[in-house]
C-alpha positions as CSV (number, residue, x, y, z in Angstrom):
1,M,-25.1,151.1,96.1
2,N,-23.2,150.5,93.4
3,V,-23.5,146.7,91.8
4,L,-20.9,145.2,89.1
5,I,-22.8,142.7,87.0
6,V,-19.7,140.2,85.3
7,E,-21.7,137.9,83.1
8,D,-21.3,137.1,79.4
9,E,-24.6,136.1,78.7
10,A,-26.0,139.3,78.0
11,D,-29.7,138.1,78.3
12,I,-29.0,137.3,81.6
13,A,-27.0,140.5,82.6
14,E,-29.8,142.4,81.2
15,L,-32.4,140.9,83.6
16,I,-30.3,141.1,86.7
17,Q,-29.9,144.6,85.5
18,L,-33.4,145.2,85.4
19,Y,-34.5,143.7,88.7
20,L,-31.6,145.9,90.3
21,K,-32.5,148.7,88.8
22,N,-35.9,148.5,90.2
23,E,-34.8,148.5,93.4
24,N,-32.8,151.7,93.4
25,F,-29.2,150.1,92.8
26,T,-27.0,151.6,90.5
27,T,-25.2,148.9,88.1
28,E,-23.2,148.3,85.3
29,I,-22.2,145.3,83.3
30,C,-18.8,143.4,82.2
31,S,-19.0,140.9,80.2
32,T,-15.6,139.3,80.6
33,G,-12.8,138.7,83.5
34,P,-10.5,141.2,82.4
35,A,-13.1,143.8,82.0
36,A,-14.5,143.5,85.0
37,L,-10.6,143.9,86.8
38,E,-10.2,146.7,84.8
39,R,-13.6,148.5,85.4
40,F,-13.4,147.3,89.5
41,P,-11.5,150.1,90.7
42,I,-13.0,153.0,88.7
43,F,-16.7,151.8,89.4
44,Q,-15.7,150.9,93.1
45,P,-18.6,149.0,93.7
46,D,-20.2,147.7,96.9
47,L,-21.2,144.4,95.7
48,I,-20.4,142.1,92.8
49,I,-22.4,139.4,91.2
50,L,-19.6,137.3,89.0
51,D,-20.3,134.4,86.7
52,L,-18.0,131.6,87.3
53,M,-17.9,130.7,83.6
54,L,-16.5,134.0,81.6
55,P,-14.1,134.5,78.8
56,G,-10.6,135.8,79.2
57,L,-10.7,134.8,82.9
58,D,-12.9,132.9,85.0
59,G,-15.0,133.9,87.8
60,L,-12.1,132.3,90.5
61,E,-9.3,134.3,88.9
62,V,-11.5,137.4,88.9
63,C,-12.6,137.0,92.4
64,A,-8.8,135.7,93.7
65,R,-7.3,138.8,92.2
66,I,-9.9,141.3,93.5
67,R,-9.5,139.9,97.1
68,Q,-5.8,140.6,96.3
69,T,-5.9,144.1,95.8
70,P,-6.4,145.2,99.8
71,D,-6.2,149.0,98.5
72,K,-9.2,149.1,96.9
73,K,-12.8,148.8,98.2
74,D,-13.3,145.5,99.3
75,P,-16.6,144.1,97.6
76,Y,-19.1,141.7,98.6
77,I,-19.0,138.8,96.2
78,L,-22.0,136.8,94.7
79,M,-20.9,134.3,92.2
80,L,-23.4,132.9,89.6
81,T,-22.8,129.3,88.6
82,A,-24.5,127.0,85.6
83,K,-22.9,124.0,87.6
84,G,-24.6,122.2,90.4
85,E,-21.9,120.3,91.8
86,E,-21.0,120.9,95.7
87,L,-17.2,121.3,94.7
88,D,-17.8,124.1,92.2
89,R,-19.6,126.1,95.2
90,I,-16.8,125.4,97.7
91,I,-14.1,126.4,95.7
92,G,-16.0,129.4,94.8
93,L,-16.2,130.5,98.2
94,S,-12.4,129.4,99.4
95,T,-11.3,131.8,96.5
96,G,-13.2,134.9,98.7
97,A,-16.7,134.6,97.5
98,D,-19.3,135.3,100.4
99,D,-22.3,133.7,98.5
100,Y,-23.0,131.7,95.4
101,M,-26.2,130.9,93.3
102,V,-26.6,128.1,90.9
103,K,-28.3,128.8,87.3
104,P,-31.1,128.9,86.6
105,F,-32.4,131.2,89.6
106,S,-34.8,133.4,90.8
107,P,-34.3,137.0,89.9
108,R,-36.1,138.1,93.1
109,E,-34.0,135.6,95.3
110,L,-31.2,137.3,93.5
111,V,-32.2,140.2,94.9
112,A,-33.5,139.2,98.6
113,R,-29.7,137.5,98.4
114,V,-28.0,141.0,97.1
115,R,-29.8,143.1,100.0
116,A,-28.8,140.1,102.9
117,L,-25.0,140.6,101.8
118,L,-25.4,144.5,101.7
119,R,-27.3,144.5,105.1
120,R,-24.0,142.6,106.9
121,S,-22.7,145.9,107.1
122,L,-25.5,147.2,109.8
123,R,-25.4,144.0,111.5
124,S,-23.0,144.9,114.2
125,T,-24.9,145.3,117.5
126,T,-22.1,146.2,119.8
127,P,-22.2,149.6,121.4
128,S,-18.4,150.4,121.6
129,Q,-16.3,151.2,118.3
130,L,-13.4,149.1,119.5
131,Y,-13.3,145.5,121.2
132,R,-10.5,143.7,122.3
133,T,-9.0,140.2,123.6
134,V,-5.6,139.8,124.3
135,H,-4.6,138.9,120.4
136,F,-7.2,140.7,118.7
137,T,-8.7,144.1,118.1
138,I,-11.6,145.0,116.4
139,D,-12.3,148.5,115.2
140,F,-16.1,148.5,114.0
141,D,-16.3,152.2,112.8
142,Q,-13.2,151.3,110.4
143,R,-14.1,147.7,109.9
144,S,-10.9,146.9,110.7
145,A,-8.9,143.9,112.7
146,T,-5.6,143.5,114.1
147,Y,-3.5,141.0,115.7
148,Q,-2.0,141.8,118.7
149,G,1.3,139.9,118.4
150,P,4.9,141.3,119.4
151,E,4.1,144.1,116.8
152,P,0.5,144.9,115.6
153,T,-0.5,143.0,112.5
154,P,-3.5,144.2,110.2
155,L,-5.7,141.6,109.1
156,D,-6.9,141.1,105.2
157,L,-9.8,140.2,105.9
158,T,-13.1,140.1,103.7
159,P,-16.3,141.7,104.6
160,L,-17.9,138.3,106.0
161,E,-14.3,137.2,107.4
162,F,-14.5,140.4,109.5
163,D,-18.2,139.8,110.6
164,L,-17.4,136.2,111.5
165,L,-14.2,137.7,113.5
166,A,-16.1,140.2,114.7
167,T,-19.0,137.8,116.3
168,F,-16.6,135.7,117.9
169,L,-14.8,138.3,119.9
170,S,-17.6,139.9,120.9
171,Y,-18.6,136.7,122.6
172,P,-15.4,134.8,123.7
173,G,-16.0,131.2,125.1
174,R,-19.6,130.8,123.6
175,V,-20.3,127.8,121.4
176,W,-21.6,128.7,118.3
177,N,-23.6,125.9,116.0
178,R,-23.9,126.7,112.3
179,P,-27.6,128.1,112.3
180,Q,-26.6,130.6,114.9
181,L,-23.8,131.7,112.9
182,I,-26.0,131.8,109.5
183,E,-28.5,134.2,111.5
184,R,-25.7,136.1,112.9
185,L,-24.1,136.9,109.2
186,W,-27.0,136.1,106.9
187,G,-30.2,136.8,108.8
188,D,-33.6,135.4,107.6
189,N,-32.3,135.5,103.8
190,F,-29.7,132.4,103.8
191,F,-30.9,130.4,101.0
192,G,-27.3,128.0,100.8
193,D,-26.2,124.8,102.5
194,E,-25.2,125.0,106.3
195,R,-21.7,123.7,105.3
196,V,-20.7,127.1,103.6
197,V,-19.9,128.0,107.6
198,D,-17.0,125.5,107.2
199,T,-15.7,126.8,104.4
200,H,-15.7,130.6,105.9
201,I,-14.5,129.2,109.2
202,A,-11.3,127.4,107.6
203,R,-10.6,130.7,105.6
204,L,-10.5,132.5,108.5
205,R,-8.3,130.3,110.4
206,K,-5.9,130.2,107.7
207,K,-5.5,134.2,108.2
208,I,-5.5,134.3,112.5
209,E,-4.1,130.8,113.4
210,P,-0.2,130.2,114.0
211,N,-1.2,126.8,112.8
212,P,-4.6,126.1,111.2
213,T,-4.7,122.5,111.5
214,Q,-3.9,122.9,115.1
215,P,-6.3,125.9,115.8
216,T,-5.3,128.0,118.8
217,F,-8.2,130.3,118.8
218,I,-11.5,129.0,116.5
219,K,-12.0,125.6,118.6
220,T,-14.5,122.9,116.7
221,V,-17.0,121.8,119.3
222,V,-17.3,118.2,117.8
223,G,-20.9,117.5,117.0
224,V,-22.1,121.1,118.3
225,G,-19.7,123.7,116.4
226,Y,-17.4,126.3,117.2
227,R,-16.1,128.1,120.4
228,F,-13.5,131.4,120.1
229,E,-10.8,130.9,122.7
230,D,-9.0,134.2,123.9
231,E,-9.4,136.3,126.5
232,A,-11.6,139.5,126.4
233,V,-9.9,142.9,127.8
234,S,-11.4,146.3,128.7
235,S,-11.6,148.8,125.8
């Protein structure tokens, strides 16, 4: 597995690299935003550890640009920030990051989060390669999703958004609370705030709902969680 470390503080970058190499990850370091964007399509990382505050381009802009290149490999993104304010974390997640950590952090915890993110692609338990509802098709083998409108439209989803939609499609009508979705997507290695789920739900709604402010598919069950409403069809 390739991990790109984008961090302008050399001592932090080298410490992260040391711990990841000890776990047999292949790593590279970039110290600026432009360098990361230049190296990304060449190195093809499975995961990017991305500092928020970077010279040239900040981490939010780097994250957004990577998510806007669907022809390239779509990596998991773990964002690092020295700021502890909730707003910074939410903004980071809204641009396409899959998780975040606040500095200072434990290198061992960081490695655990990296492994948890990379394990998501192995968490699917459905036996079929395709799963369909009236409006959506999920291809677990290709990790692709399609909206079945008048003309089938591929959905440009991040890895976490794909896993979230796949979870909903696998159990249409089921009500999920935040802890259940966290267990499904992150497993035992989740370290963040449960409200991160709400941020990812909001992002997914923007990509699949005709009107995200009045959802047709992902409904909020007040005081409980979320329910996906669409009729399953046979594969």
